[in-house]
N, C-alpha and C positions, 0 to 999 in steps of 0.2 A: 580341761570340761569348760562347759558351757552353756550355767544356766542361758537356757535361749537362753467350685467350688462348686466345682460342685467338689466336690472335698473341699470342695472345693472346687471345692468339691468333698470331697474328703482325701483328698488327699490326705485323705483323714490321716490318713495316717500319718502323714512327716508335720512336720515342725517347724519350724524357723525360726530364730533369732535374730529383731532384728534391731536395729541403732536410732539413732534421734534420725542418721541424715537422710537411711534408707528404712525409716518404719511402716509400713504399709500395711499395715494391719487395725483396721477401725474402731479398733479396742486400746491393746496397747503398744506403744513400743518397745516388744518382748525382749523383755533382759538387758544381758549388757550394753555395755559402747563401750569394748575395752578397745584402747587406735590400738590399730600397727601396729605402734613401736612397742608396742604392751607386751603383742606375741608374740614375735622375734627374738627368735634366742641372741645372748649375750657370749660372744663373743667365745666366752666358757665355756657356752653349752656346742657350740657352733658344731656339727660331726668328720670326726676325723677318720676318715673311711684308707679301705685295705687294711686295716688288723683286729686283732679280737679282742685286745686291750677290756674291761668293766667298764673302764670309765670309756671309751670310745664305742660300747653299744652303749651303755646307759644315758648319755649321749642320744644314741644315734636315736635311740625309741623314743626319747622324748620329738626328738623332731619328726617322726615321723606322727606322733599321735598329735601334736599340733596345727601336723601337716591333714589327721583323718585321714590314713593313710593305714586301715588295722590289717588290711590283709598282710600285708606285706611287713607291716609291726610280727604275724602273724607265723610269721616264715622266716620268721629272724629268734625266736625262740629258741631256740637250740642251741644259739651262741652266749647265751645268757649265763649266768650262775645262776643254784635251781633258787637262792630267793627272788633275784632280780625274774626270771622263771615266772615264780610265784604271783608276784607283784604286777607284770603284765598279762598278765591273762586273768588275772582277778581283773582289772584297766579293762579285758576288752571282753569278758561278760556282760560284763553291767553294756559296752552299747550295741550290742547282740544283743540283749531284753534276758539275757538269762541268770538274775536275778539272784538268788538261790548260791547260785555256781558263781559269783560274784563276791557275796557278801563269805562264804564260807575259806574261800581262797583271800579273801584281805582282811578278813579279825584277828584272824592271826597275830599280823603283822604289823597293830597300831604303837602294842607296848613301842619292840620295835624300831621302830621308826618314827617311832615319838624318841627317843632315846639314841638315834643317834644324831640330832641337832640337824637332817636336812630337814626344809621346811618346805623346800620346791616336791619332795618326796610327800612330805608329810599329808601338807595342804593337797595336794592331786587324792593322796591315799585318803584323805576326810571329807573329801568332799563326793569319790565318787559313792566311797557307806551312802554317806547321808542321801546321797540322790537314789538308792538300791532301795535305803527302808522306806525312802518316799514315795516309791512308785509301785515298792508291795506294799501299800496305805495302815503302815505302821507308824502311828500321828509322832505317836511319844517316843518312841525312837528314832523319827526324822525327828522333833526339834530339837529332843538331845542333842543330834549330833551336827546340827546345827546352830543348836548355841555354846559350842567346845570349840566347834569350826575354826568360828568370833570370836568366842574370849583366847582361845592361843592363837593363833593365826592372822587376828582383824588386820592387825598391822606385815602384815605379810601383802595380803590381799589387795590386785589392785583396785582404784574406783570403779572400772567394768564386774571384779565379780566382788565387789560385791553388791551390785547392783541387783548382780547375779545370784542373790542368798539373800537381798530384802523381802523378797516375800513369804519364800518358807520361815524362815526366820522371824519374823513376823506371826504368818499368820496361825503358824503349829502350834504353837500355846493355844490357841482359843479351839484347839481339836482334838487335844492333846486323848481327852478322851469316851473319842466316841470310836463305835465299832468298823471294825473293816469292815467294806465295800462285797455284798454276794452277790454271784447270776446264779437263778432258777437256770437248769437246762433246756434247752430249744435250740426245737428245729431251722433247720437255714430257712431263712423269709423275704423276699422281698417288700420294700416299703416305698411310699412315694414320695421326694420331698422336691425343696422350697425353696430356689434362690429367693429372698429378703433384698431390700433399695441400697444393699452397702456392695450386694454381688456373691453373699456370702447364705452358706445351707445354708435352711431351718429344718429341725427334726420334728415330727411330730413326737410328742411325752404326754402321758396317762401320767397326773398326780393328785390322790383323793377323788379320782371322778371327772376330774376337773383337765380339759385340752389344752393345752401350751406347745407353743412353738420354739426351742428351745437350739440355738445356733451349734454349729458341728465348729469345733476350734481342740484340733489335736495339737496348736503348738504350748493350749494350755495347760499349763501339770495339775491347773484342781482344776474343779471341776460348780460354777456359779449360780449364782438366784435372785435376783431382784429382791427390793424389800416387798414391797406388794404383789409380788406372786406369793412371796414365803406367810405374809401374812394370812393372806387369802385360803391359803390348804392349812395355816396354823402349825407352823411349824413353831417352834421351841428355840430362839434365837439365843447368841450369848451376849449377858452386859459388857461382856467386854470389850474390845478394842481394836484394831490394830488401825495405826494411817497408814495407808505405804504409797511410794510416789510413781515405783516401777511402770505398773498394771497400765495405767491413763496416760504418763508424762507428768500428771499434776497427783498432791495430795488428796487421795480419798478415804472416806474410815469404811473397813468391812469388818463384819463377826461371822459367826460359828454356828450354826447352824446341822442335824442330819436330817435329811428327807429318809422317810423310812419306806417307799418304794416306787420309783421308779419306772413306768413300762417304757419300750422306746417302740416306735411300728405298732403298737397291740399286739405284740411280741415278747421280746426278752426282758424280763423281769431281775431288776436289782434291787437291792435289802438296802438298808444303813447307805444313803448317798450319801459324804460328807459332801458340804457342799458352801461356799462364802454369800453370805449375804450384803450385795451392795443398792444404793441409796439409788432410785428407780435415774436420779436427772444425769449421774455417771456415765449412765448406758445406751443416752439419748440423742440420738440422730438427729436434731432439728432442721436441719438441711433437705436431707433424707425419710425425716415424717417419720422413724422406726424409730423402733423401743425394744431393747434386748429384754426379752422376758427371764432367758438364762440362758447359761453357757456349759455343754459337754465336753468336755476333756479329757485329757490322756485316759485315769479311770475305768470311764464308761470306754472307750477303745479298743484297752487291753479286755475288755470284754465283749466285744464285738466281733471281735477274733479274725476273720479273713470280711476286707470288705469290699469290693467290685461296682462302680459310676459309672453311668449308661446310660440316656434318654430320661434325667431328672429323677430317676432314679440309684435304689440303692441298694444291693442286695448281698441281706449279714449271713455267715454262714459261719455263729456262737464261737467263741472259745469252748463253751460246753455245750456239749450237744447234747441231748435225750438219745440221737441212734449213737455207739460206739463205731457203726460200720462210717455215719457219714464224716468223721476225721476223719476220715482212710485219702479222704481229698483236698489235698493240700499243694500252696502253691510250692513249687523248688524248680520252676524257671523263671524267667526275668533276672532284674538285676539286684542286690543284696544292699537290706538300707540301714541302718544305724542308729541309735536313741543317741546322742549326745546332749544331753538336758535337756534340754526344750525343743533342737534344736533336730530334722530327722532328716538325714544324711543318705543319698544315694551314689551309689558309684557304675558313673553311666561311660560304656567302651569310646573309645572313638572311631569313627570311618575311616575308611582309605582315605588316606591322601590328606587327614587332620594334623600330622604331628607338625611341631613347633616348626616355629622360621630359622631363629637363625639357632649357630650351632652352641651357643651360653646355653640355649632352653632343648639342648635334647635330649637322645638317654642317658638317666641315669648312673652317675656315677658310683662305684662300690657299693657297698652292704645298702650305706643311711645316704644316699646322692638323693640331690634334685629329683621333686618325683615327674617334673614336665615332661618323661618323655614315656611316665610312665603311662599304660595300654588303660587304665583307670581316668577318668576325672570326677572329682567328686562333686555334686551338686546339691543346695540346702533345697527342698521344695519345704514352698512356707502356703499350706492350702489354708492361713488367714490372711493373706494380702494378697490383694487381685493387681501385681505388675509381677509377669517374668520380666529379667533384665540379665544379662553377662556381664561379669566384674570388668576389673582393668585386669584381672589375671588372664580369663582368658583372651583379650585384646592384645598383651604384649605377647601371646601364641601366634595370631591373626591376624598383624600388622602392617602385613605388607597388602590383604586383601582389603583396607581399607583408603590404599592410594589413589589417592583426585576425589574420593566420597568429598559430600557435607556434611557435617553435622548439624544436628537440627537439637531445640530445644526440650530437655526432657525434667519432668517434673515428676517428682513419688505422686504416689494419691492422700490424701489425708496428713500432709504431710504441710512444715512453714518455710521446707525449708527453700524455695527458691528452686528457680526451673537453674539446670548443669545442662551443656552438652555433652552432643552422646551420638555412636554412631547409628544405624539402625543394619543389623543383621537380616537380610531378606528370608534366604534358607540355614537353617541352622541343625547339619544332619551330629545323630547319633544314635549310641547303642543300646536299648537295654537288655543284656541278658543276650539274645539271636536274633533279635528284632530289630529293626532301624529304623527309626524311626527323623521325624525333621516338626522342627518347632520354627516359623514363619513369624518375621516385623519384629524382630527384639535387638530392643537398646542396647548397645553394648558399651560400659560407660569407659574412657580408656584414664582413666582417675580413681584413687584407692576412700574408697567412702569413709577412712578411720577410722572401722569397725575390726575387727579380728574377724568376727562371726561370722562376717562379708568377705572380708578381700580373700582372705582363704581358700574361698569355692571357688568354681565358675564360675558359674549362673544360682540366680533363685529364680526357680519355675515355680509361678503365681497361680491366681487361682486364668486368669488369662492362655496362659498357657498348659493345666492340666485338660484343658474345655477344647483343646485344639486335639485329643482323644475324641474318637470316638468310647470308647473304656478304659478303665484302668482299674487297676486290684495292688492291693495291699495285705496282702498277709504277718500279724501279727502273730501268727502263732510258728510262724519262717522267715520271718523277715525277711517276705518279696516283692519282689513292687516289677510288676509288668505292666507293661500300655499295649494298643491295636486302637489302629488307623483306615484298620479298614472298613 
């Protein structure tokens, strides 16, 4: 599990985890910076194909999970023992945002897995449950789950995994007594949005009769608010604070609060909105002349339900609608997307003729073989990042296309990582469901970034990639993503 423009636009839906080298987010280097070596299965866990043994099945499922091959995992459940199947059904339910189902499947396994002494399974189980509670808005239970995870398994967590859990581990105790967020029923509506100087989307929000513009960031697990806005609207701010570093890459202090009521676009009203208060200077960008007033994260997106972005507007079909007949119009076409920590992973199809170049990257061997020959490629959509790029994993399958081409300097925006060399792919054909699309002029990295969160996907679609679509939709109710270039 990896904690971590219009939607940027909204890829709203999407959220991706970034690393210090690949960080594109103007506010944070999203979460963990696990090295690629930390993500590689050891020799003992490499999948053995051709048998149906429990050890082979367990290793194979872990291999597929690390590779985000969720559909293939679903197809293998029948080969597992009943306990194994329950375990991985719970993991898959988490990835598909079926949170109550995930909790029901995984909670009964905690004592048994803990007693087994298998630290790898226990870590995955506890991290998944903690994430379930967090997305469900059960602040007290989520805080307790992250604390127990750290107490029991701190030494078993990689440095990247410790980064992943830093924010919830330290911040949740500040809001453990906060009530859960609720939303009033609301009909579909359209709102005008604007791109801020950072190139990301600002959404109009109303708090205590005051109008504000908050940045939409689906990669954020939390809502955030500046101290000046919190003070102006009279919010009660916790006396206790937490010092965190993974939000911006440097140590900052945050406090907890709850906003009694927020209205988005003048239509969707949310109550008891838990938010974390940051100092204004920590989210101020002098070079761009921009100060962030607040950030709308996952809890808000979940309430928005289905979001369609086009022409500087967002069409919202709320998760809780006032007309029950309206809810029948749900997106069931397009590509499936998954939530993995604060990442949004979307399964995009290959176009004809885009098969791997080398035999070693051909069709997968056995039930748990390499996914290079799979019909799907997993991409991360980073609505909080300006830059679209293809990773070295994509390059390794298309290297022949760049023979004789010159590399160009490439620098990730808003980072100090310095320039690196990359090819440029003029046209990148992809398939979203049954819809063929193309991305244009996309940088192609030839070397791993050193972050498992980036290196194990084929590419990252940021704001500049999303802006190449005339419209795109994320439906959190059905977990489908679609796009149009017409």
